[in-house]
Residue, then its C-alpha position, 0 to 999 in steps of 0.5 A: m186899459k191895454s190888453l196885455l194878452t191880446r192884439n186886435g181881439r185875438l190871444r197873442v201866439w204865446v198865450i196859450p202854451t204859457l199858460v198850459a205850462l203854469i198848469v203843468a208846473c202847478a201840477a208838478a208842484a203839487m205832485l211833490i208838496g204834502r205831508f208825504s214827501v216824494s221826490l222829483e225822481d220818485v214821481v218820474a219814476a212811478l210814471r215811467a214805471r206805470f206808463w212806459g214799462g220801466p223799473a217798478a217804483p216803491p208802493r208807497v210812492n205809487s201809492v201817494v202819486f196815483d191813488l192820492r194826489a193824481p185824482r185831486i190834480i185831475v179833479a182840480i183841473l177840472i173844476g177849476g176850468g169849468l167853473s171859471v168858464a161857466g162864471a164868465s158865460f153867465q156874467s156876459l149872458f146876464s150882463n151882471p159882473l156877480a153872476t155865477p151858475d148858483t144864480l139859477g139856484v143850481a148849487a142849492g138844489t145840488c146839495v139837497g140831492a147830495v145830503i139826501a144821498l148821505l143821510l140814507d148811507w149811499n156810497l160816494i157814487g151814489v151821492q155824486a149821482a144824486a147831487l148830479g140829478a138834482g142839480l139838472a132837476t133844479m135848473t129844469f124847475t127854475t126854467a119852468i116857473s121862470r116862463t112868461r104866458t108866451g112860453s118864453f122867459n127873460v133874463i129878469t124872471l130867470v134870476l127871479g126864479g133862481v133866487i126862489v128856488s135857492a131860498l126853497a132848496n136852503a129851507v129844505l137843506s136846513l130841514l134835512k140837516l136838523t134830521a140827521d144824527p148829529t154824532s155821524q152824519l151832520p158833522e160829514i154833511t157840514y164838511w162835504l157843504m164846505g168842499s173837499l178833493a179828499a174823497v175823489t176817486y177815478r170812478q167819480i172822475a169817470l162819472g162827472a168829467p164828461f158833463i163838465i168837459g161837455g159844457v166847456v166844450v159847448i160854451v168855447a165853441l159858441r164863445w163868440q155868441l157871447n160877445i153878441l148876447s152881452l148886447s141888448e136883446d133887440e140888437a142880438r136879434t138885428a145881428g141874426v142870433n136866436v137869442s132864446l136858443m143860444r141863451a138856453i143852451l148857454i145856460v144849460a151848459s153852464t148849470v151842468i158844469a156847476a151841478s156836475v162840480i158840486s156833485m163831485c167835491g162839494q161847494v167850491g165858491w168864488v172860482g167862478l166869480l174871481v177869475p173871469h175878472c182876472a181873464r178880462m183885466l188881462c184880455g179885455q172884454n172879448n169873450r174869444a179870448v176870456i173864455p180859454v184864458s179863464a179855463l186855464l187860469g181857473s185850472a191853475l188856481m184850483i190846483v193851488i188852492d187844493t195843495l194849500a188845503r191838504s198841506l197847510s195844517a195837519s187836518e185838511i182844510p175845506i176848499s171854500i174856507l180858503t177861496a174865500i180867504i184868497g178870492a175875498p181880498f183879491f176881489i177887493v182889489l179888483l173892485r178898487r182897481t176897476g171901480g165895478a166896472r165889467 
């Protein structure tokens, strides 16, 4: 199938500016849409007053723009782009179209850390720090048990190690939910596990954003190596790539992104699986194009999903429910069109 966005393996000149403009348009729409009506003139006035010293906007407008919607838009851009890049990285790294960072059990381990913090009545920053630490510890544990006798590890043992760790973490998670207070703690835990941006603050963004941005930068910088790593291990070594080192760097970067995302807003499914497939339909298999397109498409998609989550009903809909409702049928269409090919 002819690529729509690339020519001779490179993105066409207009692609990145167009996708950035799409994100800006989605963010502008998200700023206006919601249960509290805000006009475009109000938003422009609030931004002018905050950054360029114009006349002060009404307090209600300032609260809606800067306290409610701006943090959610920023986080949606971060987690959408981060999960999409991490998903594209894992799918190429493992030559598996269904691979995501959850493959290594990071999601389950991160949730265990967050639930423990919630049971201890820690504040949101404490929950985020505990979740991030548990996710990184899970990744370390998975790689440790996956090492062979020679001290190295291959893809199969790594995936099997992730399955084992996920099962163990899910068992611990179920046990923790049994010990939670059913009237106060259990509903909070259940809602958090379904994912939401409702409680995101600038402090949480400051804690989680560096990890997400750092992981994305590493993967983008090494995206050309992903083309080689998607070949067999012998072919990659023949091409002069240090397979073990590159694989370890990319796995760490992807899992750090996933752990940071889950620590900020709970579990967000389907984005890291669906968006890379959409990018490949538009760009072909070359990761030099797929990675940046996945990042931008994922950011735009998450802004749309979060806007729908807070606008479709009187009470906010958890993100994972919407991503599944939107993602599952779309993924079925992709499978029908591509025959399951990566």
